[in-house]
N, CA, C and O atoms as CSV, one atom per row, in Angstrom:
chain,resi,resn,atom,element,x,y,z
A,1,MET,N,N,0.906,-0.757,0.174
A,1,MET,CA,C,0.097,-0.037,0.240
A,1,MET,C,C,1.041,1.472,-0.054
A,1,MET,O,O,0.737,2.442,-0.748
A,2,ARG,N,N,2.223,1.225,0.738
A,2,ARG,CA,C,2.783,2.325,0.743
A,2,ARG,C,C,3.200,2.889,-0.815
A,2,ARG,O,O,3.122,4.010,-1.318
A,3,PHE,N,N,3.614,1.759,-1.264
A,3,PHE,CA,C,4.147,2.331,-2.742
A,3,PHE,C,C,3.151,2.603,-3.587
A,3,PHE,O,O,3.497,3.101,-4.658
A,4,ILE,N,N,1.914,2.404,-3.396
A,4,ILE,CA,C,0.768,2.838,-4.249
A,4,ILE,C,C,1.054,4.274,-4.075
A,4,ILE,O,O,1.441,4.968,-5.016
A,5,ILE,N,N,0.808,4.877,-2.487
A,5,ILE,CA,C,0.785,5.955,-2.213
A,5,ILE,C,C,1.839,6.724,-2.631
A,5,ILE,O,O,1.555,7.817,-3.121
A,6,ALA,N,N,2.824,6.452,-2.561
A,6,ALA,CA,C,4.194,6.860,-3.030
A,6,ALA,C,C,4.294,7.243,-4.665
A,6,ALA,O,O,4.533,8.310,-5.231
A,7,GLY,N,N,4.046,6.084,-5.098
A,7,GLY,CA,C,3.782,6.094,-6.733
A,7,GLY,C,C,2.804,7.158,-7.138
A,7,GLY,O,O,2.999,7.803,-8.167
A,8,ALA,N,N,1.570,7.407,-6.233
A,8,ALA,CA,C,0.686,8.541,-6.757
A,8,ALA,C,C,1.101,9.757,-6.419
A,8,ALA,O,O,0.778,10.750,-7.071
A,9,MET,N,N,1.900,9.805,-5.306
A,9,MET,CA,C,2.270,11.216,-4.959
A,9,MET,C,C,3.302,11.869,-5.890
A,9,MET,O,O,3.464,13.081,-6.035
A,10,PHE,N,N,3.986,10.862,-6.510
A,10,PHE,CA,C,5.402,11.163,-7.316
A,10,PHE,C,C,5.356,12.117,-8.611
A,10,PHE,O,O,6.344,12.776,-8.937
A,11,PRO,N,N,4.427,12.143,-9.163
A,11,PRO,CA,C,3.930,12.883,-10.375
A,11,PRO,C,C,3.602,14.253,-9.504
A,11,PRO,O,O,4.149,15.325,-9.763
A,12,ALA,N,N,2.891,14.124,-8.718
A,12,ALA,CA,C,2.218,15.447,-8.074
A,12,ALA,C,C,3.488,16.280,-7.811
A,12,ALA,O,O,3.501,17.448,-8.199
A,13,LEU,N,N,4.602,15.737,-7.153
A,13,LEU,CA,C,5.638,16.554,-6.651
A,13,LEU,C,C,6.658,16.804,-7.829
A,13,LEU,O,O,7.600,17.595,-7.775
A,14,ALA,N,N,6.351,16.072,-8.812
A,14,ALA,CA,C,7.319,16.390,-9.558
A,14,ALA,C,C,7.037,17.638,-10.593
A,14,ALA,O,O,7.855,18.290,-11.242
A,15,ALA,N,N,5.201,17.785,-10.512
A,15,ALA,CA,C,4.471,18.675,-11.273
A,15,ALA,C,C,4.901,19.890,-10.511
A,15,ALA,O,O,5.026,20.926,-11.165
A,16,THR,N,N,5.161,19.920,-9.148
A,16,THR,CA,C,4.979,21.353,-8.213
A,16,THR,C,C,6.787,21.854,-8.469
A,16,THR,O,O,7.106,22.985,-8.102
A,17,ALA,N,N,7.524,21.214,-8.905
A,17,ALA,CA,C,9.257,21.287,-8.938
A,17,ALA,C,C,9.251,22.246,-10.437
A,17,ALA,O,O,9.857,21.662,-11.335
A,18,ARG,N,N,8.852,23.179,-10.716
A,18,ARG,CA,C,9.101,23.828,-12.166
A,18,ARG,C,C,9.818,25.173,-12.157
A,18,ARG,O,O,10.095,25.892,-13.116
A,19,GLU,N,N,10.104,25.387,-10.597
A,19,GLU,CA,C,10.796,26.628,-10.601
A,19,GLU,C,C,12.415,26.582,-11.154
A,19,GLU,O,O,13.277,25.789,-10.777
A,20,VAL,N,N,12.560,27.658,-12.149
A,20,VAL,CA,C,13.756,27.693,-12.790
A,20,VAL,C,C,14.793,28.868,-12.524
A,20,VAL,O,O,14.542,30.012,-12.901
A,21,PRO,N,N,15.775,28.592,-11.969
A,21,PRO,CA,C,16.821,29.699,-11.469
A,21,PRO,C,C,16.774,30.767,-12.807
A,21,PRO,O,O,16.511,30.179,-13.856
A,22,LEU,N,N,16.943,31.943,-12.912
A,22,LEU,CA,C,17.447,32.721,-13.878
A,22,LEU,C,C,18.667,33.037,-13.721
A,22,LEU,O,O,19.367,33.026,-12.708
A,23,THR,N,N,18.963,33.413,-15.124
A,23,THR,CA,C,20.627,33.865,-15.063
A,23,THR,C,C,20.225,35.630,-15.081
A,23,THR,O,O,19.158,36.244,-15.101
A,24,GLY,N,N,21.522,35.998,-15.066
A,24,GLY,CA,C,21.710,37.486,-15.195
A,24,GLY,C,C,20.717,38.176,-16.004
A,24,GLY,O,O,19.799,38.843,-15.525
A,25,PRO,N,N,20.993,37.939,-17.628
A,25,PRO,CA,C,20.336,38.572,-18.621
A,25,PRO,C,C,18.961,38.211,-18.346
A,25,PRO,O,O,18.206,39.183,-18.369
A,26,GLN,N,N,18.310,36.883,-18.043
A,26,GLN,CA,C,17.142,36.394,-17.665
A,26,GLN,C,C,16.454,37.222,-16.629
A,26,GLN,O,O,15.267,37.542,-16.682
A,27,ILE,N,N,17.168,37.495,-15.824
A,27,ILE,CA,C,16.665,38.848,-14.295
A,27,ILE,C,C,16.281,40.208,-14.879
A,27,ILE,O,O,15.272,40.835,-14.556
A,28,ARG,N,N,17.303,40.644,-15.880
A,28,ARG,CA,C,17.065,41.705,-16.454
A,28,ARG,C,C,15.958,42.068,-17.489
A,28,ARG,O,O,15.343,43.122,-17.654
A,29,ALA,N,N,15.896,40.868,-18.138
A,29,ALA,CA,C,14.654,40.951,-19.060
A,29,ALA,C,C,13.397,40.578,-18.587
A,29,ALA,O,O,12.373,40.913,-19.184
A,30,THR,N,N,13.385,39.853,-17.472
A,30,THR,CA,C,12.102,39.597,-16.465
A,30,THR,C,C,11.598,41.000,-16.199
A,30,THR,O,O,10.693,41.498,-16.868
A,31,ILE,N,N,12.205,41.619,-15.212
A,31,ILE,CA,C,11.847,42.547,-14.463
A,31,ILE,C,C,11.947,44.041,-14.981
A,31,ILE,O,O,11.246,44.960,-14.558
A,32,SER,N,N,12.790,44.133,-15.828
A,32,SER,CA,C,13.044,45.689,-16.092
A,32,SER,C,C,11.805,46.222,-16.916
A,32,SER,O,O,11.464,45.521,-17.869
A,33,GLY,N,N,11.136,47.306,-16.679
A,33,GLY,CA,C,10.097,48.075,-17.066
A,33,GLY,C,C,8.846,47.359,-16.419
A,33,GLY,O,O,7.765,47.610,-16.954
A,34,LYS,N,N,8.850,46.610,-15.478
A,34,LYS,CA,C,7.704,45.555,-15.094
A,34,LYS,C,C,7.383,45.865,-13.381
A,34,LYS,O,O,8.085,46.449,-12.555
A,35,TYR,N,N,6.403,45.397,-13.277
A,35,TYR,CA,C,5.930,45.590,-11.436
A,35,TYR,C,C,5.941,44.381,-11.143
A,35,TYR,O,O,5.643,43.542,-11.993
A,36,VAL,N,N,6.208,44.118,-10.172
A,36,VAL,CA,C,6.339,42.610,-9.508
A,36,VAL,C,C,5.778,42.730,-8.201
A,36,VAL,O,O,6.220,43.603,-7.454
A,37,THR,N,N,4.769,41.892,-7.787
A,37,THR,CA,C,3.759,42.107,-6.516
A,37,THR,C,C,3.197,40.844,-6.083
A,37,THR,O,O,2.830,39.953,-6.848
A,38,ASP,N,N,3.143,40.809,-4.718
A,38,ASP,CA,C,2.150,39.832,-4.128
A,38,ASP,C,C,0.869,39.948,-4.036
A,38,ASP,O,O,0.167,39.269,-3.288
A,39,GLU,N,N,0.377,41.049,-4.993
A,39,GLU,CA,C,-1.013,41.716,-4.935
A,39,GLU,C,C,-1.621,41.978,-3.599
A,39,GLU,O,O,-2.816,42.269,-3.547
A,40,HIS,N,N,-0.901,41.899,-2.507
A,40,HIS,CA,C,-1.684,42.224,-1.185
A,40,HIS,C,C,-0.699,43.167,-0.345
A,40,HIS,O,O,-1.157,44.277,-0.076
A,41,HIS,N,N,0.450,42.906,0.055
A,41,HIS,CA,C,1.777,43.498,1.054
A,41,HIS,C,C,2.190,44.350,0.037
A,41,HIS,O,O,1.785,45.508,0.141
A,42,TRP,N,N,2.912,44.071,-0.950
A,42,TRP,CA,C,3.959,44.646,-1.497
A,42,TRP,C,C,3.967,44.781,-3.307
A,42,TRP,O,O,3.345,44.030,-4.058
A,43,GLY,N,N,4.711,45.766,-3.665
A,43,GLY,CA,C,4.977,45.625,-5.105
A,43,GLY,C,C,5.985,46.727,-5.357
A,43,GLY,O,O,6.064,47.838,-4.832
A,44,HIS,N,N,6.830,46.083,-6.404
A,44,HIS,CA,C,8.139,46.948,-6.794
A,44,HIS,C,C,7.975,46.918,-8.242
A,44,HIS,O,O,7.713,45.940,-8.942
A,45,LYS,N,N,8.271,48.785,-8.786
A,45,LYS,CA,C,8.220,49.033,-9.838
A,45,LYS,C,C,9.580,49.104,-10.408
A,45,LYS,O,O,10.250,50.075,-10.056
A,46,TYR,N,N,10.212,48.102,-11.374
A,46,TYR,CA,C,11.285,48.094,-11.518
A,46,TYR,C,C,11.866,49.012,-12.868
A,46,TYR,O,O,11.650,48.478,-13.956
A,47,PHE,N,N,12.520,50.226,-12.892
A,47,PHE,CA,C,12.241,51.015,-14.178
A,47,PHE,C,C,13.748,50.448,-14.912
A,47,PHE,O,O,14.625,49.921,-14.229
A,48,ALA,N,N,13.876,50.658,-16.421
A,48,ALA,CA,C,15.110,50.366,-16.994
A,48,ALA,C,C,16.316,51.163,-16.476
A,48,ALA,O,O,17.391,50.633,-16.758
A,49,ASP,N,N,16.393,52.326,-15.775
A,49,ASP,CA,C,17.571,52.982,-15.511
A,49,ASP,C,C,17.924,52.688,-14.334
A,49,ASP,O,O,18.809,53.309,-13.745
A,50,GLY,N,N,17.174,51.540,-13.750
A,50,GLY,CA,C,17.786,50.966,-12.158
A,50,GLY,C,C,17.214,51.380,-11.055
A,50,GLY,O,O,17.533,50.938,-9.951
A,51,ARG,N,N,16.075,52.500,-11.289
A,51,ARG,CA,C,15.410,53.035,-9.922
A,51,ARG,C,C,14.324,51.783,-9.763
A,51,ARG,O,O,14.007,50.977,-10.638
A,52,VAL,N,N,13.818,51.861,-8.308
A,52,VAL,CA,C,12.772,50.740,-7.942
A,52,VAL,C,C,12.042,52.027,-7.308
A,52,VAL,O,O,12.564,53.068,-6.909
A,53,GLU,N,N,10.551,51.618,-7.333
A,53,GLU,CA,C,9.627,52.322,-6.506
A,53,GLU,C,C,8.694,51.304,-5.696
A,53,GLU,O,O,7.824,50.603,-6.212
A,54,ARG,N,N,8.986,51.339,-4.500
A,54,ARG,CA,C,8.565,50.185,-3.583
A,54,ARG,C,C,7.502,51.054,-2.633
A,54,ARG,O,O,7.551,52.177,-2.133
A,55,SER,N,N,6.391,49.839,-2.634
A,55,SER,CA,C,5.155,49.992,-1.846
A,55,SER,C,C,5.198,48.809,-1.086
A,55,SER,O,O,5.157,47.700,-1.617
A,56,GLU,N,N,5.298,49.026,0.419
A,56,GLU,CA,C,5.853,47.804,0.738
A,56,GLU,C,C,4.931,47.978,2.583
A,56,GLU,O,O,5.535,48.548,3.491
A,57,ASN,N,N,3.723,47.488,2.772
A,57,ASN,CA,C,2.774,47.242,3.652
A,57,ASN,C,C,2.298,48.797,3.832
A,57,ASN,O,O,2.300,49.388,4.912
A,58,GLY,N,N,1.939,49.283,2.731
A,58,GLY,CA,C,1.448,50.897,2.847
A,58,GLY,C,C,2.661,51.999,2.908
A,58,GLY,O,O,2.450,53.201,3.074
A,59,ARG,N,N,3.699,51.534,2.782
A,59,ARG,CA,C,5.036,52.820,3.060
A,59,ARG,C,C,5.227,52.496,1.514
A,59,ARG,O,O,5.108,51.443,0.888
A,60,GLN,N,N,5.656,54.124,1.030
A,60,GLN,CA,C,6.035,54.195,-0.286
A,60,GLN,C,C,7.840,54.276,0.081
A,60,GLN,O,O,8.392,54.888,0.996
A,61,ARG,N,N,8.443,53.428,-0.994
A,61,ARG,CA,C,10.057,53.742,-0.818
A,61,ARG,C,C,10.769,53.334,-1.909
A,61,ARG,O,O,10.439,52.385,-2.621
A,62,SER,N,N,11.892,54.131,-2.091
A,62,SER,CA,C,12.575,53.896,-3.069
A,62,SER,C,C,13.889,53.112,-3.004
A,62,SER,O,O,14.338,52.791,-1.903
A,63,ALA,N,N,14.600,52.754,-4.272
A,63,ALA,CA,C,15.568,51.814,-4.191
A,63,ALA,C,C,16.273,51.787,-5.299
A,63,ALA,O,O,15.816,52.425,-6.247
A,64,ARG,N,N,17.506,51.084,-5.471
A,64,ARG,CA,C,18.026,50.871,-6.917
A,64,ARG,C,C,18.145,49.502,-6.988
A,64,ARG,O,O,18.388,48.780,-6.022
A,65,TRP,N,N,17.920,49.012,-8.514
A,65,TRP,CA,C,18.169,47.646,-8.761
A,65,TRP,C,C,19.432,47.453,-9.907
A,65,TRP,O,O,19.653,48.257,-10.813
A,66,SER,N,N,20.185,46.233,-9.658
A,66,SER,CA,C,21.112,45.974,-10.540
A,66,SER,C,C,21.212,44.567,-10.427
A,66,SER,O,O,20.745,43.980,-9.451
A,67,VAL,N,N,21.951,43.813,-11.623
A,67,VAL,CA,C,22.068,42.594,-11.514
A,67,VAL,C,C,23.480,42.220,-11.518
A,67,VAL,O,O,24.215,42.665,-12.400
A,68,LYS,N,N,23.995,41.314,-10.460
A,68,LYS,CA,C,25.467,41.004,-10.388
A,68,LYS,C,C,25.469,39.483,-10.765
A,68,LYS,O,O,24.766,38.619,-10.241
A,69,GLY,N,N,26.151,39.356,-11.514
A,69,GLY,CA,C,26.439,37.628,-11.804
A,69,GLY,C,C,24.831,37.193,-12.070
A,69,GLY,O,O,24.130,37.832,-12.854
A,70,ASN,N,N,24.471,36.346,-11.525
A,70,ASN,CA,C,23.131,35.811,-11.637
A,70,ASN,C,C,22.087,36.102,-10.507
A,70,ASN,O,O,21.125,35.363,-10.299
A,71,GLN,N,N,22.429,37.567,-9.588
A,71,GLN,CA,C,21.898,37.852,-8.760
A,71,GLN,C,C,21.081,38.734,-9.105
A,71,GLN,O,O,21.498,39.279,-10.126
A,72,LEU,N,N,19.658,39.353,-8.604
A,72,LEU,CA,C,19.366,40.547,-8.454
A,72,LEU,C,C,19.679,41.176,-7.122
A,72,LEU,O,O,19.713,40.535,-6.071
A,73,CYS,N,N,19.923,42.564,-7.234
A,73,CYS,CA,C,20.627,43.270,-6.326
A,73,CYS,C,C,19.657,44.556,-5.883
A,73,CYS,O,O,19.205,45.313,-6.742
A,74,LEU,N,N,19.372,44.736,-4.410
A,74,LEU,CA,C,18.764,45.913,-4.272
A,74,LEU,C,C,19.453,46.935,-3.360
A,74,LEU,O,O,19.828,46.544,-2.255
A,75,LEU,N,N,19.606,47.906,-3.635
A,75,LEU,CA,C,20.413,49.093,-2.812
A,75,LEU,C,C,18.900,49.410,-2.093
A,75,LEU,O,O,17.943,49.670,-2.822
A,76,GLN,N,N,18.770,49.375,-0.790
A,76,GLN,CA,C,17.530,50.028,0.122
A,76,GLN,C,C,18.091,50.801,1.130
A,76,GLN,O,O,18.695,50.337,2.097
A,77,PRO,N,N,17.828,52.372,0.833
A,77,PRO,CA,C,18.800,53.062,1.433
A,77,PRO,C,C,18.467,53.142,3.170
A,77,PRO,O,O,19.149,53.694,4.034
A,78,GLU,N,N,17.066,52.322,3.336
A,78,GLU,CA,C,16.894,52.314,4.950
A,78,GLU,C,C,17.688,51.187,5.405
A,78,GLU,O,O,17.832,51.173,6.628
A,79,ILE,N,N,18.289,50.162,4.720
A,79,ILE,CA,C,19.200,49.120,5.181
A,79,ILE,C,C,20.658,49.493,4.896
A,79,ILE,O,O,21.452,49.569,5.833
A,80,SER,N,N,20.998,49.704,3.763
A,80,SER,CA,C,21.957,50.304,3.519
A,80,SER,C,C,22.486,51.443,2.438
A,80,SER,O,O,21.906,51.337,1.358
A,81,LYS,N,N,23.425,52.469,2.494
A,81,LYS,CA,C,23.488,53.238,1.463
A,81,LYS,C,C,24.723,52.536,0.258
A,81,LYS,O,O,24.755,52.583,-0.972
A,82,ASP,N,N,25.349,52.110,0.945
A,82,ASP,CA,C,26.553,51.402,-0.034
A,82,ASP,C,C,26.398,50.071,-0.480
A,82,ASP,O,O,26.882,49.767,-1.571
A,83,GLU,N,N,25.685,49.073,0.321
A,83,GLU,CA,C,25.906,47.711,0.145
A,83,GLU,C,C,24.391,46.753,-0.168
A,83,GLU,O,O,23.704,46.175,0.674
A,84,PRO,N,N,24.238,46.807,-1.238
A,84,PRO,CA,C,22.865,46.131,-1.725
A,84,PRO,C,C,22.975,44.579,-1.296
A,84,PRO,O,O,23.918,43.845,-1.001
A,85,ILE,N,N,21.487,44.406,-1.404
A,85,ILE,CA,C,21.451,43.200,-0.869
A,85,ILE,C,C,20.906,42.417,-2.311
A,85,ILE,O,O,20.315,42.947,-3.252
A,86,CYS,N,N,21.315,40.954,-2.154
A,86,CYS,CA,C,21.788,40.210,-3.678
A,86,CYS,C,C,20.670,38.880,-3.450
A,86,CYS,O,O,20.701,38.207,-2.420
A,87,TYR,N,N,19.831,38.658,-4.410
A,87,TYR,CA,C,18.904,37.131,-4.126
A,87,TYR,C,C,19.234,36.441,-5.500
A,87,TYR,O,O,19.428,37.109,-6.516
A,88,SER,N,N,19.267,35.577,-5.485
A,88,SER,CA,C,18.557,34.612,-6.388
A,88,SER,C,C,17.488,34.321,-6.800
A,88,SER,O,O,16.726,33.793,-5.991
A,89,VAL,N,N,17.010,34.543,-8.196
A,89,VAL,CA,C,15.776,34.747,-8.543
A,89,VAL,C,C,15.067,33.164,-9.261
A,89,VAL,O,O,15.679,32.614,-10.177
A,90,LEU,N,N,13.994,32.677,-8.816
A,90,LEU,CA,C,13.422,31.592,-9.754
A,90,LEU,C,C,12.261,31.920,-10.221
A,90,LEU,O,O,11.612,32.771,-9.612
A,91,ARG,N,N,11.802,31.390,-11.267
A,91,ARG,CA,C,10.529,31.709,-12.142
A,91,ARG,C,C,10.139,30.384,-11.881
A,91,ARG,O,O,10.726,29.354,-11.550
A,92,ASP,N,N,8.790,30.762,-12.165
A,92,ASP,CA,C,7.579,29.430,-12.497
A,92,ASP,C,C,6.671,30.249,-12.983
A,92,ASP,O,O,5.958,30.884,-12.206
A,93,GLY,N,N,6.545,30.370,-14.301
A,93,GLY,CA,C,5.490,31.115,-15.055
A,93,GLY,C,C,5.920,32.498,-14.754
A,93,GLY,O,O,7.070,32.936,-14.788
A,94,GLN,N,N,4.646,33.222,-14.405
A,94,GLN,CA,C,4.715,34.754,-14.132
A,94,GLN,C,C,5.013,34.728,-12.456
A,94,GLN,O,O,4.617,35.702,-11.815
A,95,GLU,N,N,5.537,33.895,-11.915
A,95,GLU,CA,C,5.525,33.757,-10.362
A,95,GLU,C,C,7.150,33.935,-10.428
A,95,GLU,O,O,7.792,33.390,-11.326
A,96,LEU,N,N,7.846,34.826,-9.300
A,96,LEU,CA,C,9.129,34.943,-9.332
A,96,LEU,C,C,9.348,34.763,-7.443
A,96,LEU,O,O,8.710,35.318,-6.549
A,97,GLN,N,N,10.249,33.986,-7.370
A,97,GLN,CA,C,11.158,34.058,-5.890
A,97,GLN,C,C,12.302,34.605,-5.596
A,97,GLN,O,O,13.270,34.367,-6.319
A,98,TYR,N,N,12.398,35.281,-4.698
A,98,TYR,CA,C,13.758,36.074,-4.585
A,98,TYR,C,C,14.268,35.325,-3.246
A,98,TYR,O,O,13.697,35.483,-2.167
A,99,LYS,N,N,15.426,34.473,-3.424
A,99,LYS,CA,C,15.783,33.774,-2.227
A,99,LYS,C,C,17.356,34.260,-1.895
A,99,LYS,O,O,18.275,34.392,-2.703
A,100,ASP,N,N,17.367,34.454,-0.628
A,100,ASP,CA,C,18.665,34.803,0.027
A,100,ASP,C,C,19.764,33.712,-0.056
A,100,ASP,O,O,19.573,32.624,-0.600
A,101,ASP,N,N,20.949,34.095,0.535
A,101,ASP,CA,C,22.077,33.039,0.411
A,101,ASP,C,C,21.724,31.514,0.832
A,101,ASP,O,O,22.107,30.457,0.332
A,102,ALA,N,N,20.831,31.774,1.961
A,102,ALA,CA,C,20.456,30.657,2.742
A,102,ALA,C,C,19.282,30.109,2.237
A,102,ALA,O,O,18.647,29.304,2.918
A,103,GLN,N,N,18.956,30.406,1.258
A,103,GLN,CA,C,17.994,29.654,0.188
A,103,GLN,C,C,16.221,30.029,0.780
A,103,GLN,O,O,15.243,29.381,0.406
A,104,PHE,N,N,16.182,30.957,1.546
A,104,PHE,CA,C,14.871,31.398,2.164
A,104,PHE,C,C,14.499,32.238,1.115
A,104,PHE,O,O,15.305,32.885,0.448
A,105,VAL,N,N,12.985,32.238,0.918
A,105,VAL,CA,C,12.566,33.023,0.001
A,105,VAL,C,C,12.024,34.536,0.846
A,105,VAL,O,O,11.297,34.592,1.839
A,106,VAL,N,N,12.532,35.476,0.220
A,106,VAL,CA,C,12.211,36.594,0.853
A,106,VAL,C,C,11.171,37.305,0.069
A,106,VAL,O,O,10.386,37.947,0.767
A,107,TYR,N,N,10.999,37.340,-1.052
A,107,TYR,CA,C,9.723,38.042,-1.588
A,107,TYR,C,C,9.403,36.818,-2.689
A,107,TYR,O,O,10.228,36.401,-3.501
A,108,TRP,N,N,8.237,36.408,-2.565
A,108,TRP,CA,C,7.277,35.728,-3.806
A,108,TRP,C,C,6.180,36.668,-4.300
A,108,TRP,O,O,5.237,37.156,-3.677
A,109,GLY,N,N,6.557,36.802,-5.622
A,109,GLY,CA,C,5.602,37.828,-6.465
A,109,GLY,C,C,5.246,37.468,-7.704
A,109,GLY,O,O,5.908,36.618,-8.299
A,110,LEU,N,N,4.202,38.031,-8.246
A,110,LEU,CA,C,4.103,37.643,-10.000
A,110,LEU,C,C,4.337,38.930,-10.587
A,110,LEU,O,O,4.189,40.018,-10.030
A,111,VAL,N,N,4.802,38.658,-12.034
A,111,VAL,CA,C,5.402,39.846,-13.239
A,111,VAL,C,C,4.212,39.971,-13.437
A,111,VAL,O,O,3.316,39.153,-13.646
A,112,ARG,N,N,4.252,41.608,-13.320
A,112,ARG,CA,C,2.942,42.016,-13.960
A,112,ARG,C,C,3.387,43.604,-15.055
A,112,ARG,O,O,4.401,44.267,-14.836
A,113,PRO,N,N,2.515,43.888,-16.025
A,113,PRO,CA,C,2.972,44.677,-16.550
A,113,PRO,C,C,2.843,46.228,-15.694
A,113,PRO,O,O,2.018,46.412,-14.799
A,114,MET,N,N,3.779,47.219,-16.145
A,114,MET,CA,C,4.137,48.294,-15.493
A,114,MET,C,C,2.522,49.089,-15.138
A,114,MET,O,O,1.840,49.557,-16.050
A,115,PRO,N,N,2.188,49.121,-14.003
A,115,PRO,CA,C,0.796,50.126,-13.773
A,115,PRO,C,C,0.934,51.511,-14.477
A,115,PRO,O,O,1.991,52.140,-14.535
A,116,LYS,N,N,-0.202,51.893,-14.982
A,116,LYS,CA,C,-0.011,53.286,-15.576
A,116,LYS,C,C,-0.112,54.416,-14.334
A,116,LYS,O,O,-0.735,54.159,-13.304
A,117,ARG,N,N,0.533,55.622,-14.541
A,117,ARG,CA,C,0.637,56.648,-13.718
A,117,ARG,C,C,-0.414,57.081,-13.635
A,117,ARG,O,O,-1.205,56.999,-14.574
A,118,GLU,N,N,-0.804,57.838,-12.141
A,118,GLU,CA,C,-2.135,58.384,-12.020
A,118,GLU,C,C,-1.955,59.779,-12.759
A,118,GLU,O,O,-0.818,60.244,-12.677
A,119,PRO,N,N,-2.901,60.532,-13.476
A,119,PRO,CA,C,-2.932,61.887,-13.685
A,119,PRO,C,C,-2.367,62.952,-12.881
A,119,PRO,O,O,-2.496,64.125,-13.232
């Protein structure tokens, strides 16, 4: 009986492991000019010039983004004015995960078109 259950679960487990690590050029192509959001708590507008407009839990903040190697780096002035925090980025369709060096998911969000600016 155990083998039947394990055999039935294996395809389901394989189907959920679709996250693909992105390379530096893929990260740039995926987020430049886009909006990444969890649709509830946070949203990041990634401009092609490296600016980020962040809305996190109702607070508006700015940052800078860059790609170093195969990582997305965010320079957040409230954390550091000199050292960015870098994340590996995994993609599953329109879903992105930003993982720190310990492989902890720091941000999970969806890639969306850049929202229109209000007049």
